[in-house]
C-alpha positions as CSV (number, residue, x, y, z in Angstrom):
1,M,10.3,17.4,61.5
2,N,9.9,20.2,64.1
3,Y,9.1,18.3,67.3
4,E,9.3,21.4,69.5
5,K,6.4,22.9,67.6
6,A,4.5,19.6,67.5
7,L,4.7,19.4,71.3
8,E,2.9,22.8,71.8
9,N,-0.4,21.1,72.3
10,F,1.0,18.5,74.7
11,P,0.8,18.7,78.5
12,V,3.5,20.8,80.0
13,P,6.8,18.8,79.8
14,V,9.0,18.4,82.8
15,V,12.7,19.3,82.3
16,L,14.8,16.9,84.3
17,E,18.3,18.0,83.2
18,K,20.2,20.3,80.8
19,Y,23.5,19.4,79.3
20,D,25.6,19.4,76.1
21,C,24.8,16.6,73.7
22,E,27.8,14.3,73.2
23,G,26.8,13.5,69.7
24,C,26.5,17.1,68.2
25,G,27.6,19.4,71.1
26,E,24.3,21.3,71.1
27,K,22.5,22.3,74.3
28,V,19.8,19.8,75.1
29,K,17.2,19.1,77.7
30,L,16.3,15.7,79.1
31,T,12.5,16.0,79.4
32,E,9.5,13.9,80.6
33,I,6.5,14.0,78.3
34,P,3.3,11.9,78.4
35,I,2.6,9.8,75.3
36,M,-0.6,11.2,73.7
37,G,-1.8,8.3,71.6
38,G,-1.5,4.7,70.7
39,P,-1.4,1.7,73.1
40,D,1.0,3.5,75.5
41,M,-1.2,6.6,75.8
42,G,-0.7,8.4,79.1
43,K,2.7,6.7,79.8
44,V,5.4,9.1,80.7
45,E,8.6,8.8,78.8
46,Q,11.9,10.7,78.7
47,F,13.0,12.5,75.5
48,I,16.0,14.5,74.5
49,L,15.0,17.9,73.1
50,G,17.1,20.6,71.5
51,C,19.3,18.9,68.9
52,K,19.1,16.7,65.9
53,C,20.1,13.6,67.9
54,G,17.0,14.2,70.1
55,D,14.8,14.7,67.1
56,K,15.9,11.4,65.7
57,D,15.2,9.7,69.1
58,I,11.7,11.0,69.2
59,E,11.0,10.1,65.6
60,L,12.1,6.5,66.2
61,R,9.8,6.3,69.3
62,V,6.9,7.8,67.4
63,I,7.4,5.2,64.6
64,E,7.5,2.4,67.2
65,N,4.4,3.6,68.9
66,E,2.5,3.7,65.6
67,R,3.7,0.2,64.9
68,K,2.4,-1.0,68.3
69,A,-0.9,0.7,67.6
70,K,-1.3,-0.9,64.2
71,M,-0.4,-4.3,65.7
72,N,-3.1,-3.9,68.4
73,R,-5.7,-2.9,65.8
74,A,-4.9,-6.0,63.7
75,K,-4.9,-8.2,66.8
76,G,-8.5,-7.3,67.3
77,V,-9.5,-9.0,64.1
78,F,-8.0,-12.3,65.3
79,D,-10.3,-12.8,68.3
80,Q,-9.4,-16.2,69.5
81,N,-12.8,-16.6,71.3
82,S,-14.5,-16.4,67.9
83,L,-12.0,-18.2,65.7
84,V,-11.3,-21.2,67.9
85,N,-13.9,-23.9,68.8
86,Q,-15.2,-23.4,72.3
87,S,-14.1,-26.8,73.4
88,L,-10.5,-26.1,72.3
89,L,-10.4,-22.8,74.4
90,K,-10.3,-25.0,77.5
91,A,-7.3,-27.0,76.2
92,T,-4.2,-27.2,78.4
93,F,-1.3,-29.5,78.7
94,E,-2.7,-30.7,82.0
95,N,-6.1,-31.8,80.7
96,Y,-4.6,-33.7,77.7
97,V,-4.3,-37.4,78.8
98,P,-2.6,-39.3,76.1
99,P,-4.0,-42.8,75.5
100,T,-0.9,-44.3,73.9
101,P,2.9,-44.1,74.5
102,E,3.4,-42.5,71.2
103,L,1.0,-39.6,72.1
104,E,2.7,-39.4,75.5
105,R,6.0,-38.7,73.7
106,A,4.3,-36.1,71.5
107,K,3.0,-34.3,74.6
108,R,6.5,-34.3,76.1
109,D,7.8,-32.8,72.9
110,L,5.2,-30.0,72.9
111,V,5.7,-29.2,76.6
112,E,9.5,-29.0,76.0
113,Y,8.9,-26.8,73.0
114,A,6.9,-24.4,75.1
115,W,9.3,-24.3,78.1
116,T,12.4,-23.8,76.0
117,F,10.8,-21.2,73.7
118,N,13.2,-18.5,72.6
119,P,11.7,-15.9,70.2
120,R,15.1,-15.2,68.8
121,E,15.8,-18.8,67.7
122,G,13.0,-19.8,65.4
123,K,12.1,-23.5,65.3
124,N,9.1,-25.1,63.6
125,L,7.0,-28.2,64.3
126,L,4.8,-30.2,62.0
127,L,2.2,-32.3,63.9
128,T,1.0,-35.1,61.7
129,G,-1.4,-38.0,62.3
130,T,-5.0,-39.2,62.1
131,Y,-8.1,-37.4,63.2
132,G,-8.7,-36.8,66.8
133,T,-5.3,-37.5,68.3
134,G,-4.9,-34.1,70.0
135,K,-2.8,-32.2,67.5
136,S,-5.0,-29.0,67.8
137,H,-5.3,-29.5,71.6
138,L,-1.5,-29.6,72.2
139,S,-0.6,-26.9,69.7
140,F,-3.2,-24.6,71.2
141,S,-1.8,-25.4,74.7
142,V,1.6,-24.2,73.5
143,A,0.1,-20.9,72.3
144,K,-1.8,-20.5,75.5
145,K,1.3,-21.2,77.6
146,L,3.5,-18.7,75.6
147,I,0.9,-16.0,76.1
148,E,0.9,-16.6,79.8
149,N,4.7,-16.2,79.7
150,G,4.4,-12.8,78.0
151,H,4.9,-13.8,74.4
152,T,2.6,-13.1,71.4
153,A,0.9,-16.1,69.8
154,L,-1.8,-16.7,67.3
155,F,-3.8,-19.9,66.6
156,L,-5.6,-20.1,63.3
157,S,-7.0,-22.8,61.2
158,V,-5.8,-22.4,57.6
159,P,-9.4,-22.1,56.1
160,K,-10.2,-19.3,58.6
161,L,-7.0,-17.5,57.8
162,L,-7.8,-17.5,54.1
163,T,-11.4,-16.3,55.0
164,K,-9.9,-13.4,57.0
165,I,-7.7,-12.4,54.1
166,K,-10.7,-12.4,51.8
167,E,-12.7,-10.2,54.2
168,T,-10.2,-7.4,53.6
169,F,-11.2,-7.2,50.0
170,N,-14.5,-5.6,51.0
171,A,-14.4,-1.9,50.4
172,K,-15.9,-1.4,53.9
173,A,-13.3,-3.5,55.7
174,S,-11.6,-1.6,58.5
175,F,-8.3,-3.5,58.0
176,S,-6.1,-4.0,55.0
177,E,-4.7,-7.3,53.9
178,N,-1.2,-5.8,54.5
179,D,-2.1,-5.1,58.2
180,L,-3.2,-8.6,58.7
181,L,-0.2,-10.2,57.0
182,N,2.1,-7.9,59.0
183,Y,0.6,-9.0,62.3
184,I,0.8,-12.7,61.3
185,A,4.4,-12.2,60.4
186,E,5.4,-10.5,63.7
187,V,3.8,-12.7,66.3
188,D,6.3,-14.8,68.3
189,L,4.4,-18.0,67.5
190,L,1.9,-18.8,64.7
191,V,0.0,-22.0,64.8
192,L,-1.5,-23.0,61.4
193,D,-4.0,-25.7,62.2
194,D,-5.6,-28.1,59.8
195,L,-3.2,-27.4,57.0
196,G,-4.5,-29.1,53.8
197,T,-8.2,-28.8,54.7
198,E,-8.5,-25.4,53.0
199,Y,-10.7,-25.3,49.9
200,T,-8.8,-25.3,46.6
201,N,-10.1,-24.8,43.1
202,M,-8.2,-27.3,41.1
203,R,-10.1,-27.0,37.8
204,N,-7.0,-26.0,35.9
205,G,-4.7,-28.2,38.0
206,A,-3.7,-25.3,40.3
207,D,-5.1,-22.9,42.8
208,N,-2.7,-20.0,42.4
209,W,-4.5,-17.6,44.8
210,T,-4.5,-20.0,47.7
211,W,-1.0,-21.2,47.0
212,T,0.3,-17.6,46.8
213,K,-1.3,-16.5,50.1
214,L,0.0,-19.6,51.8
215,F,3.5,-18.8,50.4
216,E,3.3,-15.2,51.7
217,V,2.3,-16.3,55.2
218,I,4.9,-19.2,55.4
219,D,7.7,-17.1,53.9
220,S,7.0,-14.2,56.3
221,R,7.6,-16.6,59.2
222,S,11.2,-17.4,58.1
223,G,13.3,-17.3,61.3
224,K,10.3,-17.3,63.6
225,H,8.4,-20.1,65.3
226,T,5.5,-21.8,63.5
227,I,3.6,-24.9,64.3
228,Y,1.7,-26.7,61.6
229,T,-0.9,-29.5,62.1
230,T,-2.2,-31.7,59.4
231,N,-4.2,-35.0,58.9
232,L,-2.5,-35.6,55.5
233,S,0.5,-37.7,54.6
234,S,3.6,-36.0,53.3
235,T,2.7,-36.9,49.7
236,E,-0.9,-35.7,50.1
237,L,0.2,-32.5,51.8
238,E,2.8,-31.7,49.1
239,S,0.1,-32.2,46.4
240,K,-2.4,-30.0,48.3
241,V,-0.1,-27.0,49.0
242,N,2.3,-27.4,46.1
243,A,6.0,-28.4,46.1
244,R,7.3,-24.9,46.7
245,N,5.1,-24.3,49.8
246,F,5.8,-27.8,51.1
247,S,9.5,-27.1,50.8
248,R,9.1,-23.9,52.8
249,I,7.0,-25.7,55.5
250,M,9.7,-28.3,56.0
251,D,12.5,-25.8,56.3
252,N,13.9,-25.9,59.9
253,T,10.9,-28.1,60.9
254,D,10.7,-31.1,63.2
255,V,8.0,-33.7,62.5
256,V,5.9,-34.9,65.5
257,K,3.9,-38.0,64.6
258,M,0.6,-38.3,66.4
259,D,-1.1,-41.5,65.2
260,G,-3.4,-43.5,67.3
261,R,-7.1,-44.0,68.2
262,D,-9.4,-40.9,68.2
263,Y,-8.6,-39.0,71.4
264,R,-12.1,-37.3,71.2
265,K,-13.7,-40.8,71.5
266,K,-11.7,-41.9,74.5
267,T,-14.8,-42.0,76.8
268,F,-17.1,-43.7,74.3
């Protein structure tokens, strides 16, 4: 790729320094050039021009810039304001008041998970328990806290995730299924809420499409952080998502039990 020619239409670059490349011995120029597209458009970066080593450096940066642009486009599809219930958008650790000692322990576990979060050391949580005990509230609070700390996080109910994937099948869709799945795979934290409530067509004893998509998502998160929430027992969940997916879900996953009275009815 001839980057010198490609740069003809760019703003005039500023040469900072000229020297011999240690890699190939050719004469090179350390140059400042504004990025002309993508999420970093306008940002001035330094490039090495004049040798194959420099060409490779520019190529890698172009690829990374294109990846960031694709991630940003895919992120727009997952607008949390439209995908999350309005009441849940206000959820924080501070406004979750656990009504039982068991739920107090669960809150401490989730707070610790958020504060000790390391994107390079993937660890999963499975929040289980009856309806209304705050599983979605606490897991959304984790996602919100991580975003505040500069990480990427995505909160999705499983039914809405599957709906988003199906929307890409429309010929007029502006995003491909691959774009969405790549974004889901790359976020630092993925919360899959209400696992087991997704619709399944079990007329033939199996729902291969739903199970396959769940497997693709869960498998893509290997080595990364994922939080699952479910109202189902282990036996019920395994039956709903199938044994292979259940095994993947439980890999490197700590279970946080959240049984108790309905948190949403605490003021009734």
